[in-house]
C-alpha positions in Angstrom: -61.2 -145.8 -71.2 -59.5 -143.2 -68.5 -58.0 -140.4 -68.9 -54.6 -141.5 -68.2 -53.5 -142.0 -71.4 -55.1 -139.4 -74.6 -56.5 -141.3 -77.7 -53.9 -140.5 -79.7 -51.3 -141.9 -77.2 -53.4 -145.3 -77.4 -53.2 -145.4 -81.1 -49.6 -144.5 -81.3 -48.8 -147.1 -78.6 -50.9 -150.3 -80.5 -49.5 -149.1 -83.7 -46.1 -150.3 -82.3 -47.6 -153.9 -81.0 -48.3 -156.6 -83.1 -51.1 -158.4 -83.1 -50.1 -161.7 -82.5 -48.5 -160.9 -78.9 -52.1 -158.4 -78.4 -54.1 -161.6 -79.4 -51.7 -163.5 -76.6 -52.3 -160.9 -74.2 -56.2 -161.2 -74.4 -56.3 -164.7 -74.4 -54.1 -164.5 -70.9 -57.1 -162.1 -69.8 -60.0 -164.7 -70.5 -60.5 -162.9 -74.1 -60.9 -165.7 -76.8 -62.2 -164.5 -79.5 -61.5 -161.2 -80.5 -59.9 -161.9 -83.3 -62.1 -161.3 -87.1 -63.0 -163.7 -89.5 -59.3 -164.5 -91.1 -61.1 -164.0 -94.8 -61.0 -160.3 -94.2 -57.4 -159.7 -95.1 -55.4 -156.4 -96.3 -55.9 -155.2 -99.6 -51.7 -156.2 -100.3 -49.4 -157.6 -98.0 -47.4 -154.8 -95.7 -50.6 -152.8 -94.9 -51.5 -152.0 -91.3 -54.3 -149.9 -89.3 -54.5 -148.7 -85.7 -57.5 -146.9 -84.6 -60.7 -146.3 -82.6 -63.5 -148.2 -84.1 -66.5 -146.3 -85.7 -68.7 -149.2 -86.4 -71.8 -148.9 -89.0 -74.1 -151.5 -90.0 -75.4 -151.9 -93.5 -77.9 -154.1 -95.3 -78.8 -155.4 -99.1 -82.1 -153.6 -100.0 -82.1 -152.9 -103.8 -85.4 -150.8 -104.0 -82.8 -148.2 -102.0 -83.4 -144.5 -103.1 -79.5 -144.1 -104.6 -79.5 -140.4 -103.7 -81.1 -140.4 -100.6 -78.9 -143.7 -99.8 -75.4 -141.4 -101.0 -76.2 -138.9 -98.9 -76.4 -140.9 -95.9 -72.8 -142.1 -96.6 -72.1 -138.6 -96.9 -73.6 -137.6 -93.2 -71.8 -140.8 -91.6 -68.1 -139.0 -93.2 -69.4 -136.1 -91.3 -69.6 -138.0 -87.9 -65.4 -138.7 -88.3 -62.7 -137.8 -87.1 -59.2 -138.1 -86.8 -58.1 -141.7 -85.2 -61.6 -143.6 -86.2 -60.9 -146.7 -88.1 -64.3 -147.5 -89.8 -65.5 -151.1 -88.9 -68.6 -152.2 -91.7 -71.4 -154.4 -90.5 -72.1 -155.2 -94.3 -73.9 -158.7 -94.2 -73.2 -158.6 -98.1 -71.2 -160.4 -100.2 -71.4 -159.0 -103.8 -71.5 -155.1 -103.4 -68.5 -153.1 -103.0 -69.2 -150.6 -100.0 -66.4 -148.9 -100.6 -64.2 -146.9 -103.8 -61.8 -144.0 -104.4 -64.4 -141.2 -103.4 -65.1 -142.7 -100.2 -61.5 -142.4 -99.6 -60.7 -139.0 -100.7 -63.5 -138.0 -98.1 -62.1 -140.0 -95.5 -58.7 -139.3 -95.1 -58.3 -135.6 -94.8 -60.9 -136.5 -91.7 -57.5 -138.0 -90.2 -59.3 -141.4 -90.4 -56.9 -144.5 -89.7 -58.2 -146.9 -92.2 -61.5 -149.3 -92.7 -61.9 -152.7 -91.7 -64.7 -154.5 -94.4 -66.4 -157.2 -93.5 -67.4 -156.9 -97.6 -66.1 -155.7 -100.6 -64.0 -152.1 -102.4 -63.4 -151.1 -105.6 -61.1 -148.8 -106.9 -58.4 -151.0 -105.9 -55.7 -149.7 -108.1 -56.5 -145.8 -106.9 -56.7 -146.8 -102.9 -53.6 -148.3 -103.5 -51.7 -145.6 -104.1 -53.5 -143.3 -101.8 -52.3 -145.5 -98.7 -55.2 -145.5 -97.2 -54.8 -148.7 -94.9 -58.0 -151.3 -95.9 -59.0 -154.7 -94.9 -61.6 -156.5 -97.1 -63.0 -159.7 -97.8 -63.6 -159.4 -101.9 -63.7 -157.1 -104.8 -66.2 -155.9 -106.8 -66.9 -152.8 -109.3 -70.5 -153.2 -108.3 -71.5 -150.0 -106.0 -73.4 -150.2 -103.1 -75.6 -147.4 -103.8 -77.9 -148.9 -105.7 -78.1 -151.8 -103.9 -77.5 -151.5 -100.2 -78.2 -148.9 -97.5 -76.9 -147.7 -94.3 -78.4 -148.2 -91.5 -76.4 -147.0 -88.3 -73.1 -145.6 -87.7 -71.2 -145.1 -84.2 -72.9 -148.1 -82.7 -72.3 -152.0 -81.4 -71.8 -153.9 -84.6 -70.4 -157.6 -85.2 -68.2 -157.0 -87.6 -65.9 -160.8 -89.0 -67.9 -162.6 -85.7 -66.3 -160.5 -83.0 -68.3 -157.6 -81.3 -67.0 -154.1 -81.9 -68.3 -151.5 -79.8 -67.7 -147.6 -80.5 -64.2 -146.8 -78.4 -62.4 -150.2 -78.8 -59.3 -150.4 -80.5 -58.2 -152.2 -83.3 -55.0 -153.5 -84.5 -54.8 -154.9 -88.1 -52.0 -156.2 -89.7 -51.1 -158.9 -92.3 -51.8 -162.1 -89.3 -55.2 -160.4 -88.9 -57.8 -157.9 -87.4 -58.1 -158.1 -83.2 -60.6 -155.9 -81.5 -59.5 -154.9 -77.8 -62.7 -153.6 -75.9 -62.3 -150.2 -74.0 -62.6 -151.2 -70.9 -59.4 -153.2 -71.0 -57.5 -151.5 -73.4 -55.0 -150.0 -71.5 -54.4 -152.7 -69.6 -54.1 -154.8 -72.4 -51.6 -152.3 -73.7 -49.1 -152.6 -70.8 -48.8 -156.6 -70.9 -48.5 -156.3 -74.7 -45.9 -154.1 -74.3 -44.0 -156.2 -71.4 -44.5 -159.1 -74.3 -43.3 -157.2 -76.7 -40.1 -156.5 -74.3 -39.7 -160.1 -73.4 -39.7 -161.8 -77.1 -37.2 -158.8 -78.1 -35.2 -160.2 -75.4 -35.6 -163.9 -76.6 -34.7 -163.4 -79.8 -31.5 -161.3 -78.8 -30.4 -164.6 -76.5 -31.2 -167.2 -79.3 -29.0 -165.1 -81.6 -26.3 -165.2 -79.1 -26.8 -169.1 -78.3 -28.7 -169.6 -75.7 -31.5 -172.6 -76.3 -34.9 -172.5 -77.1 -35.8 -173.5 -73.5 -33.1 -171.9 -71.4 -34.8 -168.8 -73.3 -38.2 -169.8 -72.2 -37.5 -170.5 -68.7 -35.2 -167.1 -68.1 -37.8 -164.5 -69.5 -41.7 -166.8 -69.6 -42.8 -166.5 -72.9 -41.5 -168.2 -76.6 
């Protein structure tokens, strides 16, 4: 990422672009596998999130010390800053890795949300707080007693996609897409152009232009 666009501006501008357009542009640039497993879905329809990837990695461990496990979680929270979007590589399919108290800690730190290849609990409270979450399942089982956090702010594989700290992540009703940091600005510019062209196509179609005419004029459909 260059200094031409700040992290804040990148997040704000990507937040105005839907994942379908970003995915199409990534495909044009040769990045064809940047969309997470479709089983990772929003906590409710209409939820969206955009931010700077902050990956965390963990694994099931039934012998983990609960106090030590919790302290590790809280240390991780201290490293989270404004515009971060947590990306959980849990390697788990039974525990809840995010709940009400975690959200109460993350929101004041400016965290933009969480993408969890795993589970959550306290769902109704998280919804009330308006914290954007994408997840695979819900479970009342607290991970503190059976899962360990191994590392954070390091490369991880979330939902089948490699995620590196600093990547841009955009999530909406259609899914979650990861834009590698090194091409984030280039993809942004092209995605904004695509959205502008698609807006013109919609307008032309509403005015009576045929689909083929619109495609030939604007080069997209």
